[in-house]
C-alpha positions in Angstrom: 36.5 -62.2 -38.4 35.3 -60.4 -35.3 33.3 -57.2 -35.6 33.6 -54.5 -32.9 32.4 -50.9 -33.1 31.5 -51.5 -36.8 35.0 -52.7 -37.7 35.7 -56.2 -38.9 39.2 -57.6 -38.2 40.8 -61.0 -37.5 40.8 -62.1 -33.8 44.6 -61.6 -33.5 44.1 -57.9 -34.2 41.6 -57.4 -31.4 43.7 -59.5 -28.9 46.7 -57.2 -29.2 44.6 -54.0 -29.3 43.1 -54.5 -25.9 46.2 -55.6 -24.0 46.5 -53.5 -20.8 49.8 -51.7 -20.1 50.9 -51.3 -16.5 53.4 -48.6 -15.5 56.1 -49.8 -13.1 59.4 -47.9 -12.3 62.5 -49.1 -10.4 64.6 -46.4 -8.7 68.1 -46.7 -9.9 69.7 -46.0 -6.5 67.4 -47.7 -4.0 66.1 -50.5 -6.2 62.6 -49.7 -4.9 59.7 -50.5 -7.3 56.9 -48.0 -7.8 53.6 -48.9 -9.4 49.9 -48.4 -8.8 49.4 -45.9 -5.9 53.1 -46.0 -5.3 53.6 -43.7 -8.3 52.3 -40.9 -6.1 55.7 -41.2 -4.3 57.4 -40.7 -7.7 55.4 -37.6 -8.2 56.5 -36.3 -4.8 60.1 -37.1 -5.6 59.8 -35.2 -8.9 58.3 -32.2 -7.2 61.0 -32.3 -4.5 63.7 -32.5 -7.2 62.2 -29.5 -9.1 61.6 -27.5 -5.9 57.8 -27.3 -6.3 55.1 -28.1 -3.9 53.2 -31.4 -4.6 49.5 -31.1 -5.3 46.7 -33.6 -5.9 47.5 -33.6 -9.6 50.5 -35.2 -11.5 53.2 -32.5 -11.8 53.3 -31.2 -15.4 50.8 -34.0 -16.2 53.8 -36.4 -16.5 51.5 -39.4 -16.1 49.7 -38.5 -19.3 52.7 -38.4 -21.5 55.7 -40.0 -19.7 53.7 -42.6 -17.9 51.8 -43.6 -21.0 54.9 -43.8 -23.1 56.8 -45.9 -20.6 53.9 -48.3 -20.0 53.3 -48.7 -23.7 57.0 -49.3 -24.4 57.5 -51.8 -21.6 60.4 -53.5 -23.4 62.5 -50.3 -23.7 64.6 -48.3 -21.2 63.5 -45.0 -19.8 66.3 -43.3 -21.8 65.3 -45.1 -25.1 61.7 -43.9 -24.7 62.2 -40.4 -23.4 65.5 -39.0 -24.8 64.2 -38.8 -28.4 61.4 -36.4 -27.4 63.8 -34.2 -25.3 64.9 -32.1 -28.3 61.3 -30.9 -29.0 60.4 -30.5 -25.3 59.9 -27.2 -23.6 62.3 -26.3 -20.7 60.0 -27.5 -18.0 59.3 -30.8 -19.9 63.1 -31.3 -20.3 63.6 -31.1 -16.6 60.9 -33.8 -16.1 62.4 -36.0 -18.7 65.9 -35.6 -17.2 64.5 -36.5 -13.8 63.1 -39.8 -15.0 66.1 -40.7 -17.1 68.5 -40.0 -14.2 66.4 -41.8 -11.5 64.4 -44.7 -12.9 64.5 -47.8 -15.0 61.4 -49.0 -16.8 59.9 -52.2 -15.4 56.4 -51.8 -17.0 54.6 -54.8 -18.3 51.6 -55.8 -20.4 48.8 -58.1 -19.3 45.1 -58.6 -18.9 
């Protein structure tokens, strides 16, 4: 048993818990891979597709909800991860979801 933050659990529990998830997207048309700072280009593409000016923040905070979901579910496609949440999304969120489903495949991975 290993104790962290006052919680005792078997070592296998902690090993999986602290595995890093890395967001990586492949453009369906060009085949270009976007990860790390390259994801800024994805944000610019999203803004262009939606007809809004890019800023120094992720448009509609997509990195916080779409980026996290895709990185965490590295073994699933963009459509498998995002389409289920589309029904409960607001109109502007649906447009963001549709953009990612139409343009990218998930090539995220887990590692240390």
